[in-house]
CHARMM-style PDB file with segment names, atoms N, HN, CA, C and O in Angstrom:
ATOM      1  N   MET     1       3.321  20.652 -20.362  1.00  0.00      PROA
ATOM      2  CA  MET     1       4.140  19.561 -19.873  1.00  0.00      PROA
ATOM      3  C   MET     1       4.044  18.413 -20.887  1.00  0.00      PROA
ATOM      4  O   MET     1       2.960  18.056 -21.347  1.00  0.00      PROA
ATOM      5  N   ALA     2       5.176  17.864 -21.210  1.00  0.00      PROA
ATOM      6  HN  ALA     2       6.057  18.153 -20.836  1.00  0.00      PROA
ATOM      7  CA  ALA     2       5.240  16.760 -22.169  1.00  0.00      PROA
ATOM      8  C   ALA     2       4.628  15.498 -21.562  1.00  0.00      PROA
ATOM      9  O   ALA     2       4.625  15.339 -20.342  1.00  0.00      PROA
ATOM     10  N   PRO     3       4.113  14.604 -22.402  1.00  0.00      PROA
ATOM     11  CA  PRO     3       3.514  13.369 -21.885  1.00  0.00      PROA
ATOM     12  C   PRO     3       4.465  12.563 -20.996  1.00  0.00      PROA
ATOM     13  O   PRO     3       4.043  11.970 -20.004  1.00  0.00      PROA
ATOM     14  N   GLU     4       5.738  12.545 -21.355  1.00  0.00      PROA
ATOM     15  HN  GLU     4       6.081  13.027 -22.162  1.00  0.00      PROA
ATOM     16  CA  GLU     4       6.710  11.800 -20.551  1.00  0.00      PROA
ATOM     17  C   GLU     4       6.839  12.395 -19.151  1.00  0.00      PROA
ATOM     18  O   GLU     4       6.964  11.670 -18.164  1.00  0.00      PROA
ATOM     19  N   GLU     5       6.806  13.719 -19.081  1.00  0.00      PROA
ATOM     20  HN  GLU     5       6.704  14.308 -19.883  1.00  0.00      PROA
ATOM     21  CA  GLU     5       6.892  14.390 -17.780  1.00  0.00      PROA
ATOM     22  C   GLU     5       5.646  14.112 -16.945  1.00  0.00      PROA
ATOM     23  O   GLU     5       5.735  13.882 -15.739  1.00  0.00      PROA
ATOM     24  N   ARG     6       4.501  14.135 -17.588  1.00  0.00      PROA
ATOM     25  HN  ARG     6       4.429  14.322 -18.568  1.00  0.00      PROA
ATOM     26  CA  ARG     6       3.250  13.849 -16.873  1.00  0.00      PROA
ATOM     27  C   ARG     6       3.266  12.436 -16.320  1.00  0.00      PROA
ATOM     28  O   ARG     6       2.873  12.201 -15.177  1.00  0.00      PROA
ATOM     29  N   LEU     7       3.721  11.499 -17.134  1.00  0.00      PROA
ATOM     30  HN  LEU     7       4.041  11.690 -18.062  1.00  0.00      PROA
ATOM     31  CA  LEU     7       3.819  10.115 -16.675  1.00  0.00      PROA
ATOM     32  C   LEU     7       4.779  10.009 -15.494  1.00  0.00      PROA
ATOM     33  O   LEU     7       4.472   9.362 -14.493  1.00  0.00      PROA
ATOM     34  N   GLN     8       5.927  10.639 -15.611  1.00  0.00      PROA
ATOM     35  HN  GLN     8       6.177  11.165 -16.424  1.00  0.00      PROA
ATOM     36  CA  GLN     8       6.917  10.602 -14.529  1.00  0.00      PROA
ATOM     37  C   GLN     8       6.351  11.196 -13.248  1.00  0.00      PROA
ATOM     38  O   GLN     8       6.538  10.631 -12.171  1.00  0.00      PROA
ATOM     39  N   ARG     9       5.671  12.312 -13.348  1.00  0.00      PROA
ATOM     40  HN  ARG     9       5.519  12.771 -14.223  1.00  0.00      PROA
ATOM     41  CA  ARG     9       5.063  12.938 -12.157  1.00  0.00      PROA
ATOM     42  C   ARG     9       3.998  12.029 -11.553  1.00  0.00      PROA
ATOM     43  O   ARG     9       3.911  11.893 -10.332  1.00  0.00      PROA
ATOM     44  N   GLY    10       3.196  11.414 -12.400  1.00  0.00      PROA
ATOM     45  HN  GLY    10       3.267  11.524 -13.392  1.00  0.00      PROA
ATOM     46  CA  GLY    10       2.174  10.496 -11.900  1.00  0.00      PROA
ATOM     47  C   GLY    10       2.778   9.324 -11.152  1.00  0.00      PROA
ATOM     48  O   GLY    10       2.281   8.927 -10.099  1.00  0.00      PROA
ATOM     49  N   LEU    11       3.851   8.772 -11.697  1.00  0.00      PROA
ATOM     50  HN  LEU    11       4.255   9.095 -12.553  1.00  0.00      PROA
ATOM     51  CA  LEU    11       4.534   7.658 -11.030  1.00  0.00      PROA
ATOM     52  C   LEU    11       5.145   8.095  -9.706  1.00  0.00      PROA
ATOM     53  O   LEU    11       5.101   7.355  -8.723  1.00  0.00      PROA
ATOM     54  N   GLU    12       5.713   9.298  -9.680  1.00  0.00      PROA
ATOM     55  HN  GLU    12       5.748   9.899 -10.478  1.00  0.00      PROA
ATOM     56  CA  GLU    12       6.278   9.824  -8.435  1.00  0.00      PROA
ATOM     57  C   GLU    12       5.196  10.030  -7.385  1.00  0.00      PROA
ATOM     58  O   GLU    12       5.405   9.735  -6.209  1.00  0.00      PROA
ATOM     59  N   LEU    13       4.044  10.533  -7.805  1.00  0.00      PROA
ATOM     60  HN  LEU    13       3.874  10.773  -8.761  1.00  0.00      PROA
ATOM     61  CA  LEU    13       2.939  10.727  -6.858  1.00  0.00      PROA
ATOM     62  C   LEU    13       2.428   9.393  -6.325  1.00  0.00      PROA
ATOM     63  O   LEU    13       2.133   9.270  -5.136  1.00  0.00      PROA
ATOM     64  N   ALA    14       2.322   8.398  -7.195  1.00  0.00      PROA
ATOM     65  HN  ALA    14       2.562   8.497  -8.161  1.00  0.00      PROA
ATOM     66  CA  ALA    14       1.876   7.074  -6.758  1.00  0.00      PROA
ATOM     67  C   ALA    14       2.846   6.496  -5.731  1.00  0.00      PROA
ATOM     68  O   ALA    14       2.429   5.896  -4.740  1.00  0.00      PROA
ATOM     69  N   GLU    15       4.140   6.681  -5.975  1.00  0.00      PROA
ATOM     70  HN  GLU    15       4.479   7.168  -6.780  1.00  0.00      PROA
ATOM     71  CA  GLU    15       5.155   6.205  -5.032  1.00  0.00      PROA
ATOM     72  C   GLU    15       5.048   6.941  -3.696  1.00  0.00      PROA
ATOM     73  O   GLU    15       5.191   6.333  -2.635  1.00  0.00      PROA
ATOM     74  N   LEU    16       4.799   8.236  -3.752  1.00  0.00      PROA
ATOM     75  HN  LEU    16       4.683   8.729  -4.614  1.00  0.00      PROA
ATOM     76  CA  LEU    16       4.639   9.030  -2.535  1.00  0.00      PROA
ATOM     77  C   LEU    16       3.419   8.567  -1.738  1.00  0.00      PROA
ATOM     78  O   LEU    16       3.485   8.447  -0.514  1.00  0.00      PROA
ATOM     79  N   VAL    17       2.320   8.311  -2.420  1.00  0.00      PROA
ATOM     80  HN  VAL    17       2.266   8.409  -3.414  1.00  0.00      PROA
ATOM     81  CA  VAL    17       1.103   7.848  -1.743  1.00  0.00      PROA
ATOM     82  C   VAL    17       1.364   6.518  -1.047  1.00  0.00      PROA
ATOM     83  O   VAL    17       0.967   6.330   0.103  1.00  0.00      PROA
ATOM     84  N   ARG    18       2.024   5.602  -1.731  1.00  0.00      PROA
ATOM     85  HN  ARG    18       2.346   5.755  -2.666  1.00  0.00      PROA
ATOM     86  CA  ARG    18       2.323   4.305  -1.107  1.00  0.00      PROA
ATOM     87  C   ARG    18       3.236   4.470   0.103  1.00  0.00      PROA
ATOM     88  O   ARG    18       3.066   3.781   1.108  1.00  0.00      PROA
ATOM     89  N   ALA    19       4.194   5.372   0.011  1.00  0.00      PROA
ATOM     90  HN  ALA    19       4.332   5.932  -0.806  1.00  0.00      PROA
ATOM     91  CA  ALA    19       5.089   5.621   1.149  1.00  0.00      PROA
ATOM     92  C   ALA    19       4.311   6.199   2.325  1.00  0.00      PROA
ATOM     93  O   ALA    19       4.552   5.828   3.474  1.00  0.00      PROA
ATOM     94  N   LEU    20       3.385   7.101   2.044  1.00  0.00      PROA
ATOM     95  HN  LEU    20       3.189   7.402   1.110  1.00  0.00      PROA
ATOM     96  CA  LEU    20       2.559   7.678   3.114  1.00  0.00      PROA
ATOM     97  C   LEU    20       1.644   6.629   3.731  1.00  0.00      PROA
ATOM     98  O   LEU    20       1.466   6.598   4.949  1.00  0.00      PROA
ATOM     99  N   LEU    21       1.065   5.771   2.900  1.00  0.00      PROA
ATOM    100  HN  LEU    21       1.210   5.796   1.910  1.00  0.00      PROA
ATOM    101  CA  LEU    21       0.231   4.688   3.424  1.00  0.00      PROA
ATOM    102  C   LEU    21       1.061   3.769   4.320  1.00  0.00      PROA
ATOM    103  O   LEU    21       0.613   3.385   5.400  1.00  0.00      PROA
ATOM    104  N   ALA    22       2.256   3.421   3.882  1.00  0.00      PROA
ATOM    105  HN  ALA    22       2.620   3.733   3.005  1.00  0.00      PROA
ATOM    106  CA  ALA    22       3.127   2.549   4.677  1.00  0.00      PROA
ATOM    107  C   ALA    22       3.502   3.210   5.998  1.00  0.00      PROA
ATOM    108  O   ALA    22       3.548   2.542   7.031  1.00  0.00      PROA
ATOM    109  N   ALA    23       3.769   4.506   5.978  1.00  0.00      PROA
ATOM    110  HN  ALA    23       3.732   5.048   5.139  1.00  0.00      PROA
ATOM    111  CA  ALA    23       4.103   5.221   7.217  1.00  0.00      PROA
ATOM    112  C   ALA    23       2.925   5.190   8.183  1.00  0.00      PROA
ATOM    113  O   ALA    23       3.114   5.027   9.389  1.00  0.00      PROA
ATOM    114  N   GLY    24       1.723   5.345   7.666  1.00  0.00      PROA
ATOM    115  HN  GLY    24       1.570   5.477   6.686  1.00  0.00      PROA
ATOM    116  CA  GLY    24       0.538   5.276   8.512  1.00  0.00      PROA
ATOM    117  C   GLY    24       0.357   3.902   9.126  1.00  0.00      PROA
ATOM    118  O   GLY    24       0.030   3.782  10.307  1.00  0.00      PROA
ATOM    119  N   VAL    25       0.570   2.863   8.326  1.00  0.00      PROA
ATOM    120  HN  VAL    25       0.836   2.961   7.367  1.00  0.00      PROA
ATOM    121  CA  VAL    25       0.467   1.491   8.842  1.00  0.00      PROA
ATOM    122  C   VAL    25       1.517   1.266   9.926  1.00  0.00      PROA
ATOM    123  O   VAL    25       1.216   0.697  10.976  1.00  0.00      PROA
ATOM    124  N   ARG    26       2.750   1.713   9.675  1.00  0.00      PROA
ATOM    125  HN  ARG    26       2.995   2.176   8.823  1.00  0.00      PROA
ATOM    126  CA  ARG    26       3.814   1.549  10.681  1.00  0.00      PROA
ATOM    127  C   ARG    26       3.478   2.279  11.979  1.00  0.00      PROA
ATOM    128  O   ARG    26       3.774   1.782  13.066  1.00  0.00      PROA
ATOM    129  N   ALA    27       2.863   3.453  11.870  1.00  0.00      PROA
ATOM    130  HN  ALA    27       2.623   3.857  10.987  1.00  0.00      PROA
ATOM    131  CA  ALA    27       2.499   4.216  13.071  1.00  0.00      PROA
ATOM    132  C   ALA    27       1.416   3.488  13.866  1.00  0.00      PROA
ATOM    133  O   ALA    27       1.437   3.493  15.097  1.00  0.00      PROA
ATOM    134  N   ARG    28       0.471   2.864  13.162  1.00  0.00      PROA
ATOM    135  HN  ARG    28       0.454   2.860  12.163  1.00  0.00      PROA
ATOM    136  CA  ARG    28      -0.614   2.150  13.842  1.00  0.00      PROA
ATOM    137  C   ARG    28      -0.195   0.769  14.334  1.00  0.00      PROA
ATOM    138  O   ARG    28      -0.736   0.257  15.314  1.00  0.00      PROA
ATOM    139  N   HSD    29       0.776   0.172  13.642  1.00  0.00      PROA
ATOM    140  HN  HSD    29       1.216   0.588  12.845  1.00  0.00      PROA
ATOM    141  CA  HSD    29       1.199  -1.201  13.957  1.00  0.00      PROA
ATOM    142  C   HSD    29       2.725  -1.289  13.997  1.00  0.00      PROA
ATOM    143  O   HSD    29       3.329  -1.873  13.098  1.00  0.00      PROA
ATOM    144  N   PRO    30       3.349  -0.722  15.016  1.00  0.00      PROA
ATOM    145  CA  PRO    30       4.818  -0.747  15.072  1.00  0.00      PROA
ATOM    146  C   PRO    30       5.389  -2.167  15.161  1.00  0.00      PROA
ATOM    147  O   PRO    30       6.576  -2.374  14.910  1.00  0.00      PROA
ATOM    148  N   GLU    31       4.561  -3.125  15.512  1.00  0.00      PROA
ATOM    149  HN  GLU    31       3.597  -2.957  15.715  1.00  0.00      PROA
ATOM    150  CA  GLU    31       5.024  -4.509  15.627  1.00  0.00      PROA
ATOM    151  C   GLU    31       5.093  -5.221  14.277  1.00  0.00      PROA
ATOM    152  O   GLU    31       5.660  -6.310  14.196  1.00  0.00      PROA
ATOM    153  N   TYR    32       4.530  -4.634  13.213  1.00  0.00      PROA
ATOM    154  HN  TYR    32       4.070  -3.749  13.280  1.00  0.00      PROA
ATOM    155  CA  TYR    32       4.498  -5.277  11.902  1.00  0.00      PROA
ATOM    156  C   TYR    32       5.889  -5.341  11.280  1.00  0.00      PROA
ATOM    157  O   TYR    32       6.683  -4.407  11.384  1.00  0.00      PROA
ATOM    158  N   SER    33       6.155  -6.463  10.637  1.00  0.00      PROA
ATOM    159  HN  SER    33       5.509  -7.222  10.552  1.00  0.00      PROA
ATOM    160  CA  SER    33       7.373  -6.593   9.829  1.00  0.00      PROA
ATOM    161  C   SER    33       7.167  -5.813   8.525  1.00  0.00      PROA
ATOM    162  O   SER    33       6.062  -5.347   8.244  1.00  0.00      PROA
ATOM    163  N   GLU    34       8.220  -5.674   7.742  1.00  0.00      PROA
ATOM    164  HN  GLU    34       9.117  -6.052   7.970  1.00  0.00      PROA
ATOM    165  CA  GLU    34       8.090  -4.969   6.457  1.00  0.00      PROA
ATOM    166  C   GLU    34       7.118  -5.696   5.531  1.00  0.00      PROA
ATOM    167  O   GLU    34       6.386  -5.054   4.778  1.00  0.00      PROA
ATOM    168  N   GLU    35       7.104  -7.016   5.579  1.00  0.00      PROA
ATOM    169  HN  GLU    35       7.699  -7.538   6.191  1.00  0.00      PROA
ATOM    170  CA  GLU    35       6.169  -7.790   4.756  1.00  0.00      PROA
ATOM    171  C   GLU    35       4.730  -7.533   5.194  1.00  0.00      PROA
ATOM    172  O   GLU    35       3.844  -7.405   4.349  1.00  0.00      PROA
ATOM    173  N   GLU    36       4.486  -7.456   6.484  1.00  0.00      PROA
ATOM    174  HN  GLU    36       5.205  -7.560   7.171  1.00  0.00      PROA
ATOM    175  CA  GLU    36       3.136  -7.169   6.976  1.00  0.00      PROA
ATOM    176  C   GLU    36       2.713  -5.750   6.613  1.00  0.00      PROA
ATOM    177  O   GLU    36       1.546  -5.516   6.296  1.00  0.00      PROA
ATOM    178  N   VAL    37       3.640  -4.808   6.655  1.00  0.00      PROA
ATOM    179  HN  VAL    37       4.588  -4.998   6.913  1.00  0.00      PROA
ATOM    180  CA  VAL    37       3.336  -3.433   6.230  1.00  0.00      PROA
ATOM    181  C   VAL    37       2.965  -3.439   4.753  1.00  0.00      PROA
ATOM    182  O   VAL    37       1.991  -2.804   4.351  1.00  0.00      PROA
ATOM    183  N   ARG    38       3.741  -4.154   3.948  1.00  0.00      PROA
ATOM    184  HN  ARG    38       4.533  -4.670   4.275  1.00  0.00      PROA
ATOM    185  CA  ARG    38       3.465  -4.239   2.510  1.00  0.00      PROA
ATOM    186  C   ARG    38       2.073  -4.813   2.258  1.00  0.00      PROA
ATOM    187  O   ARG    38       1.329  -4.299   1.424  1.00  0.00      PROA
ATOM    188  N   LEU    39       1.726  -5.870   2.976  1.00  0.00      PROA
ATOM    189  HN  LEU    39       2.331  -6.287   3.654  1.00  0.00      PROA
ATOM    190  CA  LEU    39       0.407  -6.478   2.812  1.00  0.00      PROA
ATOM    191  C   LEU    39      -0.707  -5.539   3.278  1.00  0.00      PROA
ATOM    192  O   LEU    39      -1.773  -5.501   2.664  1.00  0.00      PROA
ATOM    193  N   ALA    40      -0.480  -4.794   4.339  1.00  0.00      PROA
ATOM    194  HN  ALA    40       0.386  -4.825   4.838  1.00  0.00      PROA
ATOM    195  CA  ALA    40      -1.485  -3.843   4.818  1.00  0.00      PROA
ATOM    196  C   ALA    40      -1.726  -2.744   3.787  1.00  0.00      PROA
ATOM    197  O   ALA    40      -2.867  -2.332   3.576  1.00  0.00      PROA
ATOM    198  N   VAL    41      -0.667  -2.272   3.150  1.00  0.00      PROA
ATOM    199  HN  VAL    41       0.259  -2.608   3.322  1.00  0.00      PROA
ATOM    200  CA  VAL    41      -0.819  -1.255   2.100  1.00  0.00      PROA
ATOM    201  C   VAL    41      -1.594  -1.842   0.923  1.00  0.00      PROA
ATOM    202  O   VAL    41      -2.477  -1.186   0.371  1.00  0.00      PROA
ATOM    203  N   ILE    42      -1.270  -3.056   0.546  1.00  0.00      PROA
ATOM    204  HN  ILE    42      -0.552  -3.589   0.996  1.00  0.00      PROA
ATOM    205  CA  ILE    42      -2.001  -3.712  -0.542  1.00  0.00      PROA
ATOM    206  C   ILE    42      -3.470  -3.837  -0.178  1.00  0.00      PROA
ATOM    207  O   ILE    42      -4.339  -3.631  -1.026  1.00  0.00      PROA
ATOM    208  N   ARG    43      -3.757  -4.173   1.071  1.00  0.00      PROA
ATOM    209  HN  ARG    43      -3.051  -4.340   1.759  1.00  0.00      PROA
ATOM    210  CA  ARG    43      -5.149  -4.301   1.516  1.00  0.00      PROA
ATOM    211  C   ARG    43      -5.891  -2.977   1.380  1.00  0.00      PROA
ATOM    212  O   ARG    43      -7.050  -2.959   0.966  1.00  0.00      PROA
ATOM    213  N   ILE    44      -5.240  -1.878   1.721  1.00  0.00      PROA
ATOM    214  HN  ILE    44      -4.299  -1.893   2.057  1.00  0.00      PROA
ATOM    215  CA  ILE    44      -5.859  -0.558   1.590  1.00  0.00      PROA
ATOM    216  C   ILE    44      -6.141  -0.259   0.123  1.00  0.00      PROA
ATOM    217  O   ILE    44      -7.222   0.220  -0.220  1.00  0.00      PROA
ATOM    218  N   VAL    45      -5.174  -0.540  -0.738  1.00  0.00      PROA
ATOM    219  HN  VAL    45      -4.296  -0.930  -0.459  1.00  0.00      PROA
ATOM    220  CA  VAL    45      -5.293  -0.207  -2.157  1.00  0.00      PROA
ATOM    221  C   VAL    45      -6.337  -1.082  -2.855  1.00  0.00      PROA
ATOM    222  O   VAL    45      -7.147  -0.579  -3.634  1.00  0.00      PROA
ATOM    223  N   LEU    46      -6.319  -2.374  -2.582  1.00  0.00      PROA
ATOM    224  HN  LEU    46      -5.661  -2.783  -1.950  1.00  0.00      PROA
ATOM    225  CA  LEU    46      -7.223  -3.294  -3.270  1.00  0.00      PROA
ATOM    226  C   LEU    46      -8.644  -3.287  -2.723  1.00  0.00      PROA
ATOM    227  O   LEU    46      -9.598  -3.540  -3.459  1.00  0.00      PROA
ATOM    228  N   GLY    47      -8.783  -3.003  -1.450  1.00  0.00      PROA
ATOM    229  HN  GLY    47      -8.008  -2.797  -0.853  1.00  0.00      PROA
ATOM    230  CA  GLY    47     -10.087  -3.140  -0.819  1.00  0.00      PROA
ATOM    231  C   GLY    47     -10.220  -4.525  -0.209  1.00  0.00      PROA
ATOM    232  O   GLY    47      -9.481  -5.448  -0.552  1.00  0.00      PROA
ATOM    233  N   GLU    48     -11.166  -4.650   0.691  1.00  0.00      PROA
ATOM    234  HN  GLU    48     -11.767  -3.901   0.970  1.00  0.00      PROA
ATOM    235  CA  GLU    48     -11.312  -5.866   1.497  1.00  0.00      PROA
ATOM    236  C   GLU    48     -11.570  -7.124   0.660  1.00  0.00      PROA
ATOM    237  O   GLU    48     -10.872  -8.127   0.812  1.00  0.00      PROA
ATOM    238  N   LYS    49     -12.555  -7.071  -0.206  1.00  0.00      PROA
ATOM    239  HN  LYS    49     -13.122  -6.257  -0.330  1.00  0.00      PROA
ATOM    240  CA  LYS    49     -12.976  -8.265  -0.942  1.00  0.00      PROA
ATOM    241  C   LYS    49     -11.868  -8.795  -1.855  1.00  0.00      PROA
ATOM    242  O   LYS    49     -11.568  -9.988  -1.841  1.00  0.00      PROA
ATOM    243  N   LEU    50     -11.273  -7.923  -2.633  1.00  0.00      PROA
ATOM    244  HN  LEU    50     -11.517  -6.953  -2.645  1.00  0.00      PROA
ATOM    245  CA  LEU    50     -10.217  -8.346  -3.550  1.00  0.00      PROA
ATOM    246  C   LEU    50      -8.970  -8.794  -2.791  1.00  0.00      PROA
ATOM    247  O   LEU    50      -8.307  -9.751  -3.191  1.00  0.00      PROA
ATOM    248  N   PHE    51      -8.649  -8.102  -1.694  1.00  0.00      PROA
ATOM    249  HN  PHE    51      -9.188  -7.325  -1.369  1.00  0.00      PROA
ATOM    250  CA  PHE    51      -7.491  -8.498  -0.891  1.00  0.00      PROA
ATOM    251  C   PHE    51      -7.676  -9.909  -0.354  1.00  0.00      PROA
ATOM    252  O   PHE    51      -6.764 -10.730  -0.449  1.00  0.00      PROA
ATOM    253  N   ARG    52      -8.833 -10.198   0.202  1.00  0.00      PROA
ATOM    254  HN  ARG    52      -9.574  -9.531   0.279  1.00  0.00      PROA
ATOM    255  CA  ARG    52      -9.071 -11.537   0.770  1.00  0.00      PROA
ATOM    256  C   ARG    52      -9.037 -12.617  -0.311  1.00  0.00      PROA
ATOM    257  O   ARG    52      -8.595 -13.737  -0.056  1.00  0.00      PROA
ATOM    258  N   ALA    53      -9.501 -12.284  -1.515  1.00  0.00      PROA
ATOM    259  HN  ALA    53      -9.860 -11.374  -1.723  1.00  0.00      PROA
ATOM    260  CA  ALA    53      -9.446 -13.249  -2.615  1.00  0.00      PROA
ATOM    261  C   ALA    53      -8.006 -13.488  -3.070  1.00  0.00      PROA
ATOM    262  O   ALA    53      -7.630 -14.621  -3.371  1.00  0.00      PROA
ATOM    263  N   ALA    54      -7.208 -12.434  -3.121  1.00  0.00      PROA
ATOM    264  HN  ALA    54      -7.513 -11.514  -2.877  1.00  0.00      PROA
ATOM    265  CA  ALA    54      -5.837 -12.545  -3.614  1.00  0.00      PROA
ATOM    266  C   ALA    54      -4.859 -13.047  -2.551  1.00  0.00      PROA
ATOM    267  O   ALA    54      -3.875 -13.712  -2.874  1.00  0.00      PROA
ATOM    268  N   TYR    55      -5.130 -12.729  -1.290  1.00  0.00      PROA
ATOM    269  HN  TYR    55      -5.930 -12.188  -1.028  1.00  0.00      PROA
ATOM    270  CA  TYR    55      -4.219 -13.074  -0.190  1.00  0.00      PROA
ATOM    271  C   TYR    55      -4.994 -13.751   0.943  1.00  0.00      PROA
ATOM    272  O   TYR    55      -5.083 -13.192   2.036  1.00  0.00      PROA
ATOM    273  N   PRO    56      -5.551 -14.933   0.710  1.00  0.00      PROA
ATOM    274  CA  PRO    56      -6.366 -15.572   1.750  1.00  0.00      PROA
ATOM    275  C   PRO    56      -5.578 -15.912   3.015  1.00  0.00      PROA
ATOM    276  O   PRO    56      -6.160 -16.028   4.094  1.00  0.00      PROA
ATOM    277  N   HSD    57      -4.267 -16.070   2.890  1.00  0.00      PROA
ATOM    278  HN  HSD    57      -3.795 -15.976   2.013  1.00  0.00      PROA
ATOM    279  CA  HSD    57      -3.419 -16.395   4.040  1.00  0.00      PROA
ATOM    280  C   HSD    57      -3.140 -15.180   4.924  1.00  0.00      PROA
ATOM    281  O   HSD    57      -2.604 -15.328   6.022  1.00  0.00      PROA
ATOM    282  N   ALA    58      -3.496 -13.985   4.460  1.00  0.00      PROA
ATOM    283  HN  ALA    58      -3.932 -13.865   3.568  1.00  0.00      PROA
ATOM    284  CA  ALA    58      -3.132 -12.753   5.175  1.00  0.00      PROA
ATOM    285  C   ALA    58      -4.342 -12.056   5.783  1.00  0.00      PROA
ATOM    286  O   ALA    58      -4.334 -10.836   5.948  1.00  0.00      PROA
ATOM    287  N   GLY    59      -5.365 -12.805   6.113  1.00  0.00      PROA
ATOM    288  HN  GLY    59      -5.372 -13.796   5.979  1.00  0.00      PROA
ATOM    289  CA  GLY    59      -6.570 -12.209   6.676  1.00  0.00      PROA
ATOM    290  C   GLY    59      -6.361 -11.525   8.011  1.00  0.00      PROA
ATOM    291  O   GLY    59      -7.178 -10.697   8.414  1.00  0.00      PROA
ATOM    292  N   HSD    60      -5.281 -11.855   8.704  1.00  0.00      PROA
ATOM    293  HN  HSD    60      -4.617 -12.527   8.376  1.00  0.00      PROA
ATOM    294  CA  HSD    60      -4.997 -11.257  10.017  1.00  0.00      PROA
ATOM    295  C   HSD    60      -4.398  -9.854   9.912  1.00  0.00      PROA
ATOM    296  O   HSD    60      -4.301  -9.152  10.918  1.00  0.00      PROA
ATOM    297  N   ILE    61      -3.999  -9.441   8.725  1.00  0.00      PROA
ATOM    298  HN  ILE    61      -4.077 -10.011   7.908  1.00  0.00      PROA
ATOM    299  CA  ILE    61      -3.357  -8.135   8.535  1.00  0.00      PROA
ATOM    300  C   ILE    61      -4.407  -7.032   8.575  1.00  0.00      PROA
ATOM    301  O   ILE    61      -5.365  -7.044   7.802  1.00  0.00      PROA
ATOM    302  N   GLU    62      -4.217  -6.086   9.479  1.00  0.00      PROA
ATOM    303  HN  GLU    62      -3.438  -6.076  10.107  1.00  0.00      PROA
ATOM    304  CA  GLU    62      -5.102  -4.925   9.582  1.00  0.00      PROA
ATOM    305  C   GLU    62      -4.387  -3.696   9.030  1.00  0.00      PROA
ATOM    306  O   GLU    62      -3.194  -3.510   9.270  1.00  0.00      PROA
ATOM    307  N   PRO    63      -5.106  -2.861   8.295  1.00  0.00      PROA
ATOM    308  CA  PRO    63      -4.464  -1.645   7.758  1.00  0.00      PROA
ATOM    309  C   PRO    63      -4.234  -0.582   8.816  1.00  0.00      PROA
ATOM    310  OT1 PRO    63      -3.706   0.487   8.512  1.00  0.00      PROA
TER     311      PRO     63
END
């Protein structure tokens, strides 16, 4: 597989993972807006400490 193809596949997989994470957040929190879902996914990806440092206003968001 050419390097460009590997990169493309990696990007597609990353997009799929984020979509799956968002679907899980939506299933657990159907009341969340799209922005809250986005923040919950970011919280999962970054981890608790970095998320709180980067998004101190969003401490109420649960993944």
